[in-house]
N, C-alpha and C positions, 0 to 999 in steps of 0.2 A: 699426806705428805709428800712435801715437794722437793725434788734433788738438788742442791744447793750447790753441787761438784758441779766447777766451772772445766770443760774441758779444753786447749787450746790447740790450736790444727796450726800447725806453719805451712806457710803458703808455698807450694809447691807450681814451678811451669816448667815450662820444655827450655826455656834458655837455662833457669838452673841445672837442671839435668845435663846438657849441653857442656855449660863452664865445669859442674865437676867430673864430667868424663874427658874435659880437656886439659882438666887438673892434673889427671891420671897420666903418671908415668908410661910410655907406648914403648913396649921392650920390640925392635926394628923388624929381630926375625917372626912377630907374630904379625906385621903388619904385614911382611912376607908373602908367611902361610895363608893369611887372607886373601891377599892378592892372588895367590895361585890356587887357593880353592875356588876363589871366583872367576879365573881362568877357565880351568877345568871343568868347574859347570855349566861355565858357557858354551864350552865344545861336546859334551854331554847333551846339554839340548839342542845343539844345532845336529850333534848325529843322529839322535832320536828322532829329529822332523824329519832327516834327509834321510832314514830309514823308513819312514813313515810313508813319504812318497814313492818312494822305490816300489814297494809294496803296492801302495793305491796304482802306479802305473803300469806294473805287472798285470796285477788283474785286470783293469782297461783293455792291456793289449790282447791278454788273453781270450777276453769276451769277443773282442773283435775279432781275433782270427778265428774262433769259433763258428762266430755270426757268418765271416766271408765263407768259408769254409762250408755251412748249412748254405749258403745262397747259391753258391756253384753247385752243388749236387743238386736242388731243387729244380736251379735252371735247365737240368739235365734231364730230368722228370715234365719238365713244362709239355715237350711233344709227345710223351704219353699219355696225356691227358689229351691234345689237341685230336691224337688218334681216336682214343675214347671218343669223343664230343663228335668226330665226323663219322662214327661207326654207330653211333645215336641218333644222327641223323638219317643216314643211308636207312638202318632199320629200327625205326623207335620205340617198336614192341617186344624188343629182345630184351629178355628177363635179365640173362646173362650181363649183358655189356650195361643194361641199366646197372646192376649189381655192382660191377668193377667202377662204374664211372661213382657211384655214390661211396665205395671204398676209397676211391683217391682223394674224392672230395672231404672225406673224414680225414683223411692222413695231412690234407691241406691246412684244414681247420685246426686241428691239432700242433701243428708244429707254426703256425701263425701268418699262413697264405692266405691271402683275400683275393677275390674275383675283382679285378676295376671293372667299377659301374661303367657302363658305354651308353648305350640307346637313350634320349631321350637329355642327356644331358649333357652341357656345351661342353666345346671343344678343350681340351686344357693339354698343350703341349706336350706336358711332362708326363701325362699318361696317355694321352692317343696320340697315334702315328694315321693321319688322315691320309690316305693311300686314293680316294677317290672324292670328290664334289658332285653333289648332283641336284637338281630344282626338284626340291620336296614344297610344292606349296601350303601342304598344311603342318608343315615345321619350320620353326624362328629360325633365322640365319648362323651359321654357326652351330647347328645341334645335332650332334649326333644319331644320326638315321638308320645303321645297320653296323652290324659287328660283326667283320672276316674273320677276325682272330682275335680271342680273350686275350687279354692284359692279367699281370697277376704283380701284385704288392707283397713284400716280406717284412712286416711290422711297416716303420717310415717309407722303408727300400722300395724302388720299384724294379723285380724281378725283368719284367717285360711287358712294355709297352703295346696299348691294344690297338690291331689292325683297323680303321673305322674307315666309313663311309659318310660324309658331312655333306649338311644340306648347306643349298648356296646362300 
């Protein structure tokens, strides 16, 4: 049994809605309050964004200060490692010195300090301080042939460049 009822739908468009809104009387107080609400909302959003930016900057500044302090402390510890390495060269069989060297290297590894690779690598002025140039027939030109003092990195920052001897 088919349904013979016909439904009429009135056509509605955005223009007709705008026309009906325009036909409604607007109270100047309502318009003024809507403007105030929009202004206050804008001020709120700007203040919230400024607060978030301030928090982010403060966190970055604190991280930067902590990193700078850590680098300063580590730079003061490097001469101790140099002394231990010199002692190892003088008495390579001393287990106490070997143990001390391993302990310091372990601490360096834990805090993110790495030794700069030198012998056999091309000279890099950002990482290496060439203190001598020698004839080395079995090495390529501008290649590090000997390390005089180890260099160290803290993350991406150079704590101390390595003092090296370079082939001509």
